[in-house]
C-alpha positions as CSV (number, residue, x, y, z in Angstrom):
1,H,-71.6,46.1,-37.3
2,V,-75.0,45.5,-36.6
3,L,-75.4,49.2,-34.6
4,I,-74.6,50.9,-37.7
5,T,-76.6,48.9,-40.2
6,Q,-79.5,49.3,-38.2
7,T,-78.7,53.2,-37.7
8,Y,-78.3,53.2,-41.7
9,S,-81.6,51.3,-42.2
10,S,-83.4,53.9,-40.1
11,I,-81.9,57.2,-41.9
12,L,-82.8,55.2,-45.0
13,C,-86.4,55.1,-44.2
14,C,-86.2,58.5,-43.2
15,V,-84.8,60.1,-46.2
16,F,-87.5,58.2,-48.1
17,A,-90.1,59.4,-46.3
18,L,-89.1,63.0,-46.7
19,V,-88.6,62.3,-50.8
20,I,-92.1,61.3,-51.0
21,A,-93.5,64.0,-48.7
22,M,-91.4,66.7,-50.5
23,S,-91.7,65.3,-54.3
24,H,-94.2,68.1,-55.1
25,S,-92.5,70.9,-53.5
26,L,-89.5,73.4,-54.7
27,V,-86.8,71.3,-52.7
28,P,-84.5,69.7,-54.8
29,L,-84.4,65.8,-54.7
30,F,-80.7,66.1,-54.7
31,F,-80.8,67.8,-51.4
32,F,-82.4,64.2,-50.1
33,M,-79.7,62.5,-51.9
34,M,-76.6,64.5,-50.4
35,L,-78.3,63.5,-47.2
36,L,-78.7,59.9,-48.0
37,V,-75.0,59.5,-49.2
38,Q,-73.5,61.2,-46.1
39,A,-75.9,58.8,-44.2
40,M,-74.3,56.1,-45.6
41,S,-71.0,57.0,-45.4
42,G,-71.3,56.0,-41.8
43,G,-69.1,59.5,-41.0
44,I,-69.0,61.3,-37.5
45,D,-67.3,63.9,-39.5
46,P,-67.4,63.6,-43.5
47,T,-64.6,65.9,-44.2
48,W,-61.2,64.3,-45.1
49,Y,-58.1,65.2,-43.7
50,D,-54.5,65.3,-44.6
51,A,-52.2,63.0,-42.1
52,R,-49.4,60.6,-42.8
53,A,-48.8,57.0,-41.1
54,T,-46.0,54.4,-40.9
55,F,-46.4,51.1,-38.9
56,Y,-44.9,49.5,-35.9
57,G,-44.9,45.6,-34.8
58,D,-44.8,42.5,-37.4
59,A,-47.6,40.6,-39.0
60,S,-48.5,39.0,-35.8
61,G,-49.4,42.2,-34.0
62,G,-48.0,41.4,-31.0
63,E,-46.1,44.3,-30.3
64,T,-49.6,46.6,-30.8
65,M,-50.8,45.0,-27.4
66,N,-50.9,46.7,-24.0
67,G,-50.9,50.0,-25.6
68,A,-51.0,53.4,-23.8
69,C,-55.2,53.4,-23.9
70,G,-54.9,50.3,-21.5
71,Y,-57.0,48.0,-23.5
72,G,-54.8,44.9,-23.0
73,D,-55.0,41.6,-25.2
74,L,-56.8,43.3,-28.3
75,F,-57.7,40.1,-29.6
76,K,-59.5,39.0,-26.4
77,Q,-61.3,42.7,-26.4
78,G,-62.4,42.5,-30.0
79,Y,-60.1,45.0,-31.6
80,G,-57.6,42.5,-33.0
81,L,-55.2,44.1,-35.8
82,A,-57.4,46.8,-36.9
83,T,-55.7,49.3,-34.7
84,T,-53.6,52.3,-34.8
85,A,-51.3,54.7,-32.6
86,L,-52.0,58.2,-32.7
87,S,-49.8,61.4,-32.5
88,T,-49.7,63.6,-30.1
89,A,-52.1,66.0,-31.9
90,L,-54.6,63.4,-32.2
91,F,-54.4,61.4,-28.9
92,N,-55.8,64.1,-26.9
93,N,-54.2,62.6,-23.5
94,G,-55.5,59.3,-24.0
95,L,-59.5,60.6,-24.7
96,T,-59.7,59.9,-28.1
97,C,-58.8,56.1,-27.3
98,G,-61.8,54.0,-28.7
99,A,-62.3,56.4,-31.3
100,C,-62.6,54.9,-35.2
101,F,-61.0,56.3,-38.3
102,Q,-61.2,55.6,-42.2
103,I,-57.9,56.0,-43.4
104,I,-56.6,55.8,-47.4
105,C,-53.2,56.1,-48.7
106,V,-52.9,59.2,-51.3
107,N,-50.4,61.2,-53.5
108,D,-47.8,58.3,-53.6
109,P,-48.6,56.1,-56.7
110,Q,-45.1,54.3,-56.0
111,W,-46.1,53.0,-53.1
112,C,-50.1,53.4,-52.5
113,I,-51.8,50.1,-53.4
114,K,-54.1,51.0,-56.7
115,G,-57.6,50.5,-55.7
116,A,-57.2,49.6,-52.2
117,T,-60.2,49.8,-50.1
118,P,-60.2,52.4,-47.2
119,I,-59.1,50.9,-44.0
120,R,-60.8,51.1,-40.7
121,V,-59.2,51.4,-37.4
122,T,-59.5,51.7,-33.9
123,T,-57.4,53.7,-31.8
124,T,-55.3,51.6,-29.0
125,N,-52.1,53.1,-28.6
126,F,-50.1,56.4,-28.6
127,C,-47.2,57.3,-30.9
128,P,-44.7,59.6,-28.6
129,P,-43.0,62.3,-29.9
130,N,-39.3,62.0,-30.4
131,Y,-37.5,65.4,-29.8
132,T,-33.9,64.3,-30.0
133,K,-34.1,63.3,-33.7
134,P,-33.9,66.4,-36.5
135,T,-35.9,64.2,-39.4
136,D,-38.5,61.3,-39.2
137,I,-40.2,63.4,-36.7
138,W,-43.6,62.1,-37.6
139,C,-45.3,61.7,-34.2
140,N,-44.2,65.2,-33.3
141,P,-46.7,68.1,-32.8
142,P,-48.1,69.5,-34.0
143,Q,-48.5,66.7,-36.8
144,K,-51.3,64.7,-37.4
145,H,-49.9,61.0,-37.6
146,F,-51.3,57.3,-37.5
147,D,-48.9,54.5,-36.6
148,L,-50.8,51.5,-37.9
149,S,-50.3,47.9,-37.0
150,Y,-48.3,46.1,-40.0
151,K,-51.7,44.5,-41.4
152,M,-53.7,47.8,-41.4
153,F,-50.3,49.6,-43.0
154,T,-50.1,46.7,-45.8
155,S,-53.6,46.7,-46.7
156,I,-53.3,50.2,-48.3
157,A,-49.2,50.5,-49.3
158,D,-46.1,48.4,-49.4
159,Y,-44.5,48.0,-46.4
160,K,-41.2,49.3,-48.1
161,A,-42.4,52.9,-48.3
162,G,-42.0,53.1,-44.3
163,V,-44.1,56.5,-44.4
164,I,-47.1,57.5,-46.4
165,P,-48.9,60.2,-47.2
166,V,-52.8,59.7,-46.1
167,K,-56.7,61.2,-45.7
168,Y,-58.4,60.5,-42.7
169,R,-61.6,60.9,-41.2
170,R,-63.6,60.0,-38.2
171,V,-66.0,57.3,-38.5
172,L,-68.9,55.3,-36.5
173,C,-67.6,52.1,-34.3
174,G,-69.1,48.9,-34.9
175,K,-69.1,46.4,-31.9
176,S,-70.8,43.5,-30.8
177,G,-72.4,43.0,-27.7
178,G,-72.6,45.9,-24.7
179,V,-69.9,48.3,-23.4
180,R,-67.5,46.5,-20.6
181,F,-66.1,47.3,-17.6
182,E,-62.7,45.8,-16.4
183,L,-62.3,46.3,-12.5
184,K,-58.9,46.9,-11.0
185,G,-57.1,48.4,-8.0
186,N,-57.5,47.6,-4.2
187,P,-60.2,48.1,-1.7
188,Y,-59.8,51.9,-1.5
189,F,-58.9,52.6,-5.0
190,L,-60.8,51.5,-7.9
191,M,-59.8,51.9,-11.4
192,V,-62.2,51.2,-14.1
193,L,-60.9,50.4,-18.0
194,V,-64.2,51.3,-20.0
195,Y,-64.1,49.5,-23.6
196,N,-65.9,47.9,-26.5
197,V,-67.9,51.1,-26.9
198,A,-69.6,51.7,-30.2
199,N,-70.8,54.5,-32.2
200,A,-68.3,57.4,-31.3
201,G,-66.1,55.1,-29.2
202,D,-64.3,57.5,-27.2
203,V,-65.0,57.8,-23.9
204,T,-65.0,61.5,-21.9
205,N,-66.7,60.7,-18.5
206,V,-67.8,58.1,-16.1
207,S,-69.6,58.3,-13.1
208,I,-70.1,55.1,-10.5
209,Q,-72.9,54.5,-8.2
210,G,-72.6,51.9,-5.6
211,S,-75.7,50.1,-4.0
212,N,-74.6,52.2,-0.8
213,T,-73.5,55.4,-2.5
214,R,-74.4,58.5,-4.6
215,W,-73.2,59.0,-7.9
216,I,-69.5,60.2,-7.9
217,T,-67.8,61.2,-11.0
218,M,-64.6,59.2,-12.0
219,S,-61.3,60.9,-12.4
220,H,-59.6,60.4,-15.9
221,N,-56.4,58.5,-15.1
222,W,-54.8,57.1,-18.2
223,G,-56.0,55.7,-21.7
224,Q,-59.6,55.0,-20.9
225,N,-59.0,54.2,-17.4
226,W,-61.4,55.7,-15.1
227,D,-60.6,56.0,-11.1
228,A,-62.5,56.7,-7.8
229,K,-60.9,56.8,-4.7
230,V,-63.8,55.3,-2.7
231,N,-64.5,51.7,-1.2
232,F,-66.9,49.8,-3.1
233,V,-66.1,46.1,-2.0
234,G,-69.3,44.4,-1.3
235,Q,-71.6,46.7,-3.3
236,S,-73.1,46.3,-6.5
237,L,-71.9,48.8,-9.1
238,S,-73.6,51.0,-12.0
239,F,-71.9,53.3,-14.5
240,L,-72.8,56.2,-16.3
241,V,-71.0,56.9,-19.5
242,T,-70.8,59.6,-21.9
243,T,-68.8,59.7,-25.4
244,S,-67.5,62.6,-26.9
245,D,-70.6,63.3,-29.4
246,G,-72.4,64.0,-25.9
247,K,-74.4,61.0,-25.9
248,S,-74.8,59.1,-22.2
249,L,-75.9,55.9,-20.9
250,N,-76.7,54.4,-17.8
251,F,-75.3,50.8,-16.8
252,P,-77.4,49.6,-14.0
253,L,-76.1,47.2,-11.6
254,V,-73.5,45.8,-14.3
255,A,-71.3,44.4,-11.2
256,P,-72.9,42.2,-9.0
257,S,-72.1,42.7,-5.1
258,N,-69.5,40.0,-5.1
259,W,-67.4,41.5,-8.1
260,Q,-64.1,41.1,-7.8
261,F,-60.9,42.7,-9.1
262,G,-59.6,41.8,-12.5
263,Q,-62.9,40.9,-13.7
264,T,-64.7,42.1,-16.3
265,Y,-68.7,43.2,-16.2
266,E,-70.6,43.7,-19.6
267,G,-73.4,45.9,-20.2
268,K,-76.6,45.0,-21.5
269,Q,-76.6,47.8,-24.1
270,N,-74.0,49.8,-26.4
271,F,-74.2,53.5,-28.1
């Protein structure tokens, strides 16, 4: 959340300066106020879209761990219970993993909690389609659907509802610390889970460089796991990560030459 707060502060300063500079011009003041409202919303896309939502698991959230994004223990990795699984129409074959959404229950006074604050969730799982059922096919294409953790669903609606109409929009992700890289595989196949990514949250491209190699573009394996069929054992590792908003960050020498499979290494910066 520190990153988002800093972003807001920067935008506030810029908008205030513009208001002062243009106060005697013909440009309406409300134009700048609209910019300010949009900046404070923290949204990547300020437009609200229609969808539906259900929930899976219980209050402990155990069933939400180890989902289709590859994040594993969501408590240890910082995601907790503020998570959702996405239908095929939103999941994008795992490339939306890590993206954050703001969601509110709408148009259902019987089940929506009156005055509930919109929830913010991170994508950590996939809600698979079911082509054998004639009804309740919420996650089947082309429907946009969120299968929320129990905690998140019951923050905006009564659990007895089962399924609710919602509005959603993409928002910035606030993370603490740097981007993290979990290394898995074997000497001839390295798979890297990239997580704890701020702002856009979802990674669209990863490149890796060993201390004895050139930059190599990694292949998208599944969720937010990326792989390279190269022996990097004994080499220090650097990464170049690109998120869905087109921003790229270089993480030099994240893993030392004595890195180990199964270990996680944290970069010194975030988006």
